[in-house]
Every structure is written in C-alpha cells, then in structure tokens.
C-alpha positions in Angstrom: -14.5 -239.6 174.6 -15.6 -235.9 174.3 -18.1 -234.8 176.9 -21.4 -233.4 175.7 -20.7 -230.0 177.3 -17.6 -229.7 175.1 -19.2 -231.4 172.0 -22.1 -228.9 172.0 -20.1 -225.8 172.9 -21.3 -223.0 170.7 -19.1 -222.1 167.8 -20.5 -218.6 167.3 -22.0 -215.9 169.6 -25.4 -216.7 168.2 -25.3 -220.0 170.1 -24.9 -218.3 173.5 -28.2 -218.6 175.2 -30.0 -216.3 177.5 -27.5 -213.4 177.5 -28.3 -211.3 174.5 -27.2 -208.0 176.1 -23.8 -209.5 177.0 -23.4 -210.9 173.5 -24.2 -207.5 172.0 -21.5 -205.9 174.1 -18.9 -208.5 173.1 -19.7 -207.9 169.4 -19.5 -204.1 169.7 -16.1 -204.4 171.5 -14.8 -206.8 168.9 -15.9 -204.5 166.1 -14.1 -201.6 167.8 -10.9 -203.7 167.8 -11.3 -204.5 164.1 -11.7 -200.7 163.4 -8.6 -200.0 165.5 -10.2 -197.8 168.1 -11.3 -199.8 171.2 -12.4 -197.7 174.2 -11.0 -200.4 176.6 -8.5 -203.0 175.9 -9.9 -205.6 178.3 -13.4 -207.0 179.2 -14.3 -208.8 182.4 -17.0 -211.5 181.8 -18.5 -212.2 185.1 -21.5 -214.2 186.4 -22.5 -217.5 188.0 -20.7 -220.7 186.9 -22.0 -222.5 183.8 -23.8 -219.6 182.1 -21.5 -219.4 179.0 -18.7 -216.9 179.9 -15.8 -219.0 178.6 -17.9 -220.3 175.7 -18.7 -216.7 174.7 -15.0 -215.8 174.7 -14.1 -218.8 172.6 -17.1 -218.2 170.3 -16.0 -214.6 169.8 -12.6 -215.7 168.7 -14.1 -218.2 166.3 -16.7 -215.7 164.9 -14.1 -213.0 164.4 -11.5 -215.4 163.0 -9.1 -214.5 165.8 -6.4 -216.8 167.3 -6.6 -217.2 171.0 -4.4 -218.2 174.0 -6.0 -219.3 177.3 -4.7 -219.4 180.9 -6.8 -220.9 183.6 -6.6 -221.8 187.3 -4.9 -225.2 186.5 -1.9 -223.2 185.2 0.8 -221.7 187.4 -0.1 -218.0 186.9 2.9 -216.4 188.5 4.1 -212.9 187.4 6.9 -214.5 185.4 4.7 -216.9 183.5 2.1 -214.2 182.7 4.8 -211.9 181.5 6.4 -214.5 179.4 3.2 -216.0 177.9 0.3 -213.5 178.0 2.6 -210.4 177.7 4.0 -211.2 174.2 0.6 -212.7 173.1 -1.2 -209.5 173.9 1.3 -207.3 172.0 2.0 -209.2 168.8 -0.5 -210.6 166.3 -0.1 -214.0 164.6 2.2 -214.6 161.5 -0.9 -214.5 159.3 -1.8 -211.0 160.6 -4.8 -212.2 162.6 -5.6 -210.7 166.0 -5.0 -212.8 169.0 -7.5 -212.9 171.9 -5.9 -213.5 175.4 -8.3 -215.3 177.8 -7.6 -215.6 181.5 -10.1 -217.8 183.2 -11.0 -217.6 187.0 -9.4 -214.1 187.3 -11.1 -213.8 190.7 -9.0 -216.7 192.0 -5.5 -215.1 191.9 -4.8 -215.6 195.6 -2.9 -218.9 195.8 0.8 -219.5 196.2 1.2 -220.3 192.4 -0.6 -217.0 191.5 1.7 -214.7 193.6 2.2 -211.4 191.8 -0.2 -212.5 189.0 -2.7 -209.7 189.4 -0.1 -207.0 189.1 1.4 -208.7 186.1 -2.1 -208.9 184.4 -2.6 -205.2 185.0 0.7 -204.5 183.2 -0.3 -206.8 180.4 -3.5 -204.9 179.9 -1.9 -201.5 179.9 0.7 -202.6 177.3 -1.7 -204.7 175.2 -2.1 -204.1 171.5 -4.3 -207.2 171.2 -7.8 -207.9 172.9 -7.8 -209.3 176.4 -10.7 -211.0 178.2 -10.8 -211.9 181.9 -13.4 -214.4 183.2 -14.7 -214.5 186.8 -17.6 -215.7 188.9 -17.4 -212.8 191.5 -16.7 -209.4 190.0 -15.7 -207.8 193.3 -13.2 -210.5 194.2 -11.0 -209.0 191.5 -8.6 -206.4 192.8 -9.9 -202.8 192.2 -7.0 -201.6 190.0 -7.6 -204.5 187.7 -11.4 -203.8 187.6 -10.7 -200.1 186.9 -8.6 -201.0 183.9 -11.3 -203.1 182.3 -15.0 -203.0 181.6 -17.4 -205.5 183.2 -19.9 -207.5 181.1 -22.4 -209.4 183.3 -23.7 -212.9 182.4 -26.9 -214.0 184.2 -28.4 -217.3 185.1 -30.3 -219.0 182.2 -34.1 -219.6 182.4 -35.1 -223.2 182.8 -37.2 -223.1 179.7 -34.2 -221.9 177.6 -32.1 -224.7 179.0 -34.8 -227.3 178.3 -34.9 -226.3 174.6 -31.2 -226.9 174.2 -31.3 -230.2 176.1 -34.1 -231.3 173.7 -31.9 -230.4 170.7 -29.0 -232.4 172.2 -31.2 -235.5 172.7 -32.4 -235.2 169.1 -28.8 -235.0 167.9 -27.8 -238.1 170.0 -30.9 -240.1 168.7 -32.5 -240.2 172.2 -36.3 -240.1 172.6 -36.9 -238.0 175.7 -39.9 -237.3 177.8 -40.7 -233.6 178.2 -41.1 -234.0 181.9 -37.6 -235.5 182.2 -36.0 -232.7 180.2 -37.8 -230.0 182.2 -36.8 -231.7 185.5 -33.1 -231.6 184.6 -33.4 -227.9 183.5 -35.2 -226.8 186.7 -32.7 -228.7 188.9 -29.7 -227.0 187.2 -30.5 -223.7 188.9 -29.6 -221.7 185.8 -26.3 -223.5 185.2 -26.4 -224.7 181.6 -23.1 -226.7 181.8 -24.4 -228.7 184.9 -27.7 -229.4 183.0 -25.8 -230.8 180.0 -23.6 -232.9 182.3 -26.7 -234.2 184.2 -28.4 -235.1 180.9 -25.3 -237.0 179.7 -25.0 -238.9 183.0 -28.7 -239.9 182.8 -29.1 -240.6 179.1 -25.8 -241.9 177.7 -26.4 -245.5 176.4 -30.2 -245.1 176.4 -32.6 -244.9 173.5 -35.4 -243.3 175.6 -35.1 -241.1 178.6 -37.9 -241.1 181.1 -38.4 -239.2 184.3 -37.5 -242.2 186.5 -34.2 -242.6 184.7 -32.9 -239.3 186.2 -34.1 -239.8 189.7 -30.7 -241.1 190.8 -28.8 -238.2 189.2 -30.8 -235.4 190.8 -28.6 -232.4 191.7 -28.8 -230.8 195.2 -29.4 -227.2 194.1 -28.9 -224.4 196.5 -31.7 -221.9 196.9 -31.1 -218.5 195.3 -30.5 -215.7 197.8 -32.8 -213.6 195.7 -35.7 -216.1 196.0 -35.1 -216.1 199.8 -35.2 -212.3 200.0 -38.5 -212.5 198.1 -39.9 -214.9 200.7 -38.6 -212.7 203.6 -40.0 -209.4 202.3 -43.0 -210.6 200.3 -43.9 -214.1 201.5 -47.2 -215.2 202.9 -46.1 -215.9 206.4 -43.2 -215.8 208.9 -42.9 -219.6 208.7 -42.5 -219.5 204.9 -39.8 -216.9 205.2 -37.8 -219.1 207.7 -38.3 -222.3 205.7 -37.0 -220.5 202.5 -33.5 -220.4 204.2 -33.3 -224.1 204.8 -31.6 -224.9 201.4 -29.6 -221.6 201.3 -25.9 -221.8 201.1 -25.3 -218.7 203.3 -24.4 -218.5 207.0 -26.5 -216.2 209.2 -23.6 -213.8 209.4 -23.8 -213.4 205.6 -27.6 -213.5 205.4 -28.0 -210.6 207.8 -25.9 -208.3 205.5 -28.2 -209.1 202.6 -31.4 -208.3 204.6 -29.8 -205.2 206.1 -28.9 -203.9 202.6 -32.4 -204.5 201.1 -34.6 -203.7 204.1 -34.8 -199.9 203.2 -35.5 -200.8 199.6 -38.7 -202.7 200.4 -39.9 -201.3 203.8 -40.6 -197.8 204.9 -42.0 -195.8 207.9 -42.9 -198.0 210.9 -42.3 -201.2 209.1 -38.7 -200.2 208.4 -38.2 -199.2 212.1 -39.6 -202.5 213.4 -37.6 -204.4 210.7 -34.3 -202.9 211.9 -35.3 -203.7 215.6 -35.5 -207.4 214.6 -32.2 -207.2 212.8 -30.5 -205.6 215.8 -31.8 -208.4 218.1 -30.6 -211.0 215.6 -27.2 -209.3 215.6 -27.0 -209.6 219.4 -27.4 -213.4 219.1 -24.8 -213.5 216.4 -22.4 -211.7 218.7 -23.0 -214.2 221.4 -22.3 -217.0 218.9 -18.9 -215.5 218.1 -18.0 -214.9 221.8 -19.3 -218.2 223.2 -18.9 -220.5 220.1 -22.4 -221.6 220.8 -23.9 -222.2 217.4 -27.3 -223.3 218.7 -28.0 -219.6 219.0 -28.0 -219.3 215.2 -31.6 -220.6 215.2 -32.8 -217.5 217.2 -30.8 -215.1 215.0 -32.1 -216.7 211.8 -35.8 -216.6 212.9 -35.5 -212.9 214.0 -33.9 -211.8 210.7 -36.4 -213.8 208.5 -39.7 -214.6 210.2 -39.3 -211.6 212.5 -38.7 -209.2 209.6 -41.7 -210.7 207.7 -44.0 -210.6 210.7 -43.5 -206.8 211.3 -44.7 -206.0 207.8 -48.1 -204.3 207.9 -49.1 -205.6 204.4 -48.2 -208.1 201.8 -46.0 -206.6 199.1 -46.2 -207.5 195.4 -44.3 -206.6 192.3 -40.7 -206.8 191.2 -37.9 -205.5 193.4 -34.3 -205.3 192.2 -32.4 -206.6 195.2 -28.7 -205.6 195.6 -25.7 -207.3 197.2 -24.4 -205.9 200.5 -22.5 -202.7 199.9 -20.3 -203.6 202.9 -18.8 -206.5 200.9 -18.1 -204.2 198.0 -16.2 -201.8 200.3 -14.3 -204.6 201.9 -13.3 -205.9 198.4 -12.1 -202.4 197.4 -9.9 -202.2 200.6 -8.8 -205.8 200.7 -5.3 -205.1 199.4 -4.8 -202.2 201.9 -5.9 -204.4 204.7 -3.6 -207.2 203.6 -0.6 -204.9 203.5 -1.6 -203.5 207.0 -1.8 -207.0 208.5 1.5 -208.0 206.9 3.3 -205.0 208.4 1.6 -205.7 211.8 2.9 -209.3 211.8 6.5 -208.1 211.1 6.3 -205.5 213.8 4.8 -208.0 216.3 7.6 -210.5 215.6 10.3 -207.9 216.1 8.8 -206.4 219.3 7.6 -209.8 220.7 3.9 -208.6 221.0 0.7 -209.9 219.5 -0.3 -209.0 216.0 -3.5 -207.4 217.2 -1.6 -205.2 219.6 0.9 -204.2 216.9 -2.0 -203.4 214.5 -3.9 -201.2 217.0 -1.0 -199.6 219.0 2.3 -199.7 217.1 1.5 -198.9 213.4 1.4 -195.1 213.9 4.5 -195.2 216.1 6.5 -197.2 213.5 5.2 -194.8 210.9 6.7 -191.9 212.8 10.0 -193.7 213.0 10.0 -194.3 209.3 9.5 -190.6 208.6 12.7 -189.8 210.5 15.6 -189.0 208.2 18.1 -190.4 210.7 16.7 -193.8 211.5 13.9 -194.4 208.9 16.0 -196.6 206.7 17.4 -198.6 209.7 13.9 -199.3 211.0 12.7 -200.4 207.5 15.7 -202.7 207.2 15.3 -204.1 210.7 11.6 -205.0 210.1 12.2 -206.2 206.5 9.4 -204.0 205.2 8.5 -204.0 201.5 7.6 -200.9 199.5 3.8 -201.2 200.0 4.2 -201.6 203.7 6.5 -198.5 203.9 4.0 -196.5 201.9 1.1 -197.5 204.1 3.0 -196.8 207.4 4.3 -193.4 206.2 1.0 -192.4 204.7 2.4 -191.9 201.2 2.0 -193.5 197.8 4.4 -196.3 196.8 5.5 -194.2 193.7 6.7 -191.2 195.7 10.4 -190.4 195.8 10.5 -190.5 199.6 9.1 -194.0 199.8 11.3 -195.2 196.9 14.4 -193.7 198.5 13.6 -195.2 201.9 13.0 -198.6 200.4 16.3 -198.5 198.4 18.3 -197.4 201.5 16.8 -200.2 203.5 17.7 -202.7 200.8 21.3 -201.5 200.7 21.5 -202.0 204.5 20.1 -205.5 204.3 22.5 -206.4 201.5 25.5 -205.0 203.5 24.4 -207.0 206.5 24.1 -210.2 204.4 27.6 -209.6 203.0 29.0 -209.1 206.5 27.4 -212.3 207.6 29.0 -214.2 204.7 32.4 -212.7 205.5 32.1 -213.8 209.1 31.1 -217.3 208.0 34.2 -217.5 205.7 36.5 -216.5 208.6 35.0 -219.3 210.8 35.5 -221.8 207.9 39.2 -220.6 207.5 39.8 -221.2 211.2 38.4 -224.7 210.9 40.8 -225.6 208.2 43.9 -224.4 210.1 46.2 -227.0 211.8 46.5 -226.9 215.6 50.1 -225.6 215.3 49.0 -222.7 213.1 46.2 -221.8 215.5 48.7 -221.9 218.5 51.2 -219.7 216.7 48.4 -217.1 215.9 47.3 -217.1 219.6 50.9 -216.6 220.8 51.4 -213.7 218.3 48.1 -212.2 219.4 49.1 -212.4 223.1 52.5 -210.8 222.4 50.9 -207.9 220.5 48.5 -207.3 223.3 51.4 -207.2 225.9 53.3 -204.6 223.8 50.2 -202.4 223.6 49.8 -202.6 227.4 53.5 -201.6 228.0 53.2 -198.7 225.6 50.4 -197.2 227.7 52.9 -196.5 230.5 55.8 -195.4 228.3 55.5 -191.6 228.6 
C-alpha cells in the first residue's frame, strides 16, 4: 500500500509549497543546463526535514523530462560505489539523449563506515560532471567545505501551518474524508513546519474513517520541539524573565548549545548598558557550565539556564518589538570549516601517542611540532613517516605544507616504499621459519653440524697470520 506522503508527492515544481524562491532558483538552474551554460554544475538543497527538498529534485526531473538516479543514506556510499554509479551517470546522458539528474540525499551524513571516502569521490564527480547534480542536506555546514565551495546552496524553509492545512484539506477531499477544520489545523500546527510529518499524521488518524474530528487525532499528537528562534524571541523580547525560562522547556538544545545562540545574537538585539549587563549574565552562566563539565554535576544546569534566559531578559531596560533576523552561532560555522583539519590532527596525534606510549592529548599539545621538524629532515623524514604510518594528509599537516606539494608527495611515496620493503622482509622471514618446520630432524642436525664446523674454521683463520 502506497503511503499518502508518496501518493501525493508533487509531480512538478508548481506543487512545491511554501518555497517559491527556492523553486525559482531550481528552474533557472535547469534552464541554464538546457541552454548548455550552467554557472555551477551542482546545487545543495538544504533545510529542515519534510519541507520538500527531495520532492523538489524529483519534480524538477519530471518537469524537465530528465532521467534521474538517486543515492541515499540506506545505500553504501563508498568512494568505489560513487565512482562506479554516480560518476558515469553524471558524465553520460541517456540513450534517448535526455539529461540525467544525479541526486544524492543526506549529503550531510557522509561520516559512517560505509561512507568512507564518499565526500572526496562526490567532489570529483561534480568537477568531472557533464550532467546536473543535486545534493540534499538538512544541515548545510555539516557538509565539508570543499564540497560546499564546489556547489551553490539553495535554502528550503519550514512551511506555514496555514499552507500545510490547505494541502491536508485537499488530501481529505481526494480520499473522500469529511474533515473538521479544527482537526486539520491542529495537525498542521503540531507538525512544526514539517509537511511530510503532517501528511503522515493525517494518514494515521484518518485512514479508514469517513469523517475526521478533533478527538480522532488526540492519540496521534506529535511531540513537537520548540523552535530555537521562538525561544530567542522570548528571551530578548518576552514579557518577563519567567516566560523566557519557560520557553526553553520544550527546546531540543542543551545549555551548552543554547548559550552559543544567545551569545551570537545578544549584540544584534541589545546595545549600550543592556548589552554589558547581558554579557555579565552569560559569563556567570558559563561559570556554571564549566562546573558542570568539571564535576559532572548536571543539577547546576538549572542555574546556568536561568542566568542565560531569565537573567538576560531581566537586564533589558525596555520591551523590544519588531522583527529580528537571528543568526546561528558563527563558532559552529568555523568549527565546521575546520572539522577536516582537526580530524587529521587528532588522527596524527593518536598514531604518535601509540608509538611513543603517551596520551593523545600530550601528543597533540607537545609532540606535533617536534614530529613535524623530524619529517622536514631529508635524512630521517621518510623513516619517521613510515614508522608512524602517516597518510598524505597527516604528513602535510605536520610539515605545514599542502598535500599536493612535491615535497609531501615524495615523502609519502618514500615512506610507502619503506613500509612495503619491511612487509616483504617479514614475509621472507616467515617463509624461512616455515621451511625449517618442514625439514626432518636428520636434515636439521646436519645443517647444525655444518654450521658449527664453518664457525670453527672462521675462528682458526683469525690466528693464521
């Protein structure tokens, strides 16, 4: 049985609700491909779950009469699979001459064992592509920076409850279900802007019924998390300190994350003495968060949360109105941009720590520069790299050079040759041991006697002068 979310998936971009700007960007990009002059080969469709990103990509293919191929998180997206499937698909059109759209869903989730090397392979696919490519993600900055730089982002936003309710009403009409307006609006509001969840909730409550009433959906109510932006509105523009604190009760954010949001947006809303007092409250909250980390005493979270919410609201000298465009923490953006470098650094530190029998933190803080100096030595650099088993990215980081430089490439190749020579030597030693195991006791005794006699001759020759 086909689910309603799939049954009523839009077949053209006109059916994508609530994201007219994103739809216009998709159409313009597709026209550029049809005219043979796209500015970018790949788009990243990003935004909250259930707002129509995948549906928009499929609708685009249908509207433009393109073929498409899709890889999602349920597939093993290793470098080899991406090269063998997405690579050819992005370079060759269909037999009929139609274009082929390559869709990679959940592109911000390329971190598992099965996805190893996937991000680098996708980047190569995009650079070599002669067919359009679309990546789909919930979190834009979870995608590695080189991949983001090779594409253009198209943002999809949460859909208004009224817009969701209008579609739910159409679905009920198509299914022959008489629905109360209050029931439809309740489902739409509880979806939190997630259209797919709203359709699933409607199907769970209404399937098999001829009339849908508000009491019929009471058991299928969704536990919707409060939006961080609504919480920020309560903190900076709420009526009281208590309302600011209570707004966080349904928020799916830890105090450690929430304080970054408030810290980023405090200068946007407050100024002068209000700004100074607001940062004083945040600094006191940060002290409590530090004690939580040191003592593992999570009861102190309540004090930190009150200071960063009710405290920040209480120091405001006036009630603020109007729209404010809140922004996500810039610290998270910077961490996302440097994530790969930090991962390489930690990997190198673990290898050094294991070799030197020290902790990883000590190797990271004290030994990285020392090992880097050893790698820069022409005499022992390759030996050090081989002994530690460093890959090309780790060598580049420790030596302060780019992976593509000749010095790093040569050092890595020399180290690999040393490792291969050592492996061959180990195999040869293993063969010799096996040969001795297969010899008979008489053969082994004869070899030992011959060895003793040759040693005796060598000793006598030392005195024959």
